[in-house]
C-alpha positions in Angstrom: 84.6 140.6 38.3 83.5 139.2 34.9 84.5 135.2 34.6 86.3 134.9 31.7 85.9 135.8 28.0 84.8 132.8 25.8 87.2 132.7 22.6 83.8 133.8 20.8 83.3 136.6 22.3 87.0 137.4 22.3 86.8 136.8 18.7 83.7 138.9 18.1 85.5 141.7 20.5 88.4 142.3 18.4 86.1 143.0 15.4 84.1 144.7 16.6 86.6 147.5 18.4 89.2 146.9 15.8 93.4 146.7 15.8 93.8 149.9 17.6 91.7 147.7 21.0 93.7 144.3 20.1 97.2 146.3 20.1 96.3 147.7 23.6 95.8 144.1 25.0 99.1 143.1 23.9 100.5 146.3 25.7 98.4 144.9 28.6 99.8 141.5 28.3 103.5 142.7 27.8 103.7 145.1 30.7 102.4 142.0 33.0 104.9 139.7 31.8 108.1 142.4 32.3 106.1 142.9 35.7 106.1 139.3 36.6 109.9 139.3 35.5 111.2 142.2 37.5 109.5 141.1 40.7 110.7 137.1 40.1 114.1 138.6 40.1 113.5 141.4 43.3 112.5 138.5 45.2 115.2 136.3 44.5 117.4 139.2 45.0 116.5 139.8 48.1 114.4 137.1 50.1 115.7 135.2 52.8 116.2 131.4 51.1 113.4 129.3 53.1 111.1 132.1 51.2 112.2 131.3 48.1 109.7 129.1 46.7 108.0 128.6 44.1 104.8 129.1 46.0 105.9 132.7 47.2 106.9 133.8 44.8 103.7 133.2 43.0 101.8 134.6 46.1 103.7 137.9 46.3 103.1 138.2 42.7 99.1 137.5 42.5 99.2 139.9 45.4 101.5 142.7 42.8 98.9 142.0 40.3 95.5 142.4 42.6 97.1 146.4 44.0 97.9 147.0 40.3 94.1 145.8 39.0 93.1 148.1 42.0 95.2 151.3 40.8 94.1 150.9 37.4 90.0 150.2 38.4 90.9 153.9 39.8 91.1 155.3 36.9 88.6 153.6 34.5 
């Protein structure tokens, strides 16, 4: 996986790709944030009290992101 893009590279990418690409990135970030909210709600509603820790929630969220990433990479 590629390392994080430097700010200048990101600005160049936006300039080269146009506003439509930036809108796509924005929508992806919205989906990611909504997914985090929904996953957190599920954990809080359905987990045992002893598992409701910040570390556990972030662990589950990280695992969910990996699954989503793998599915998205299959499509491209």
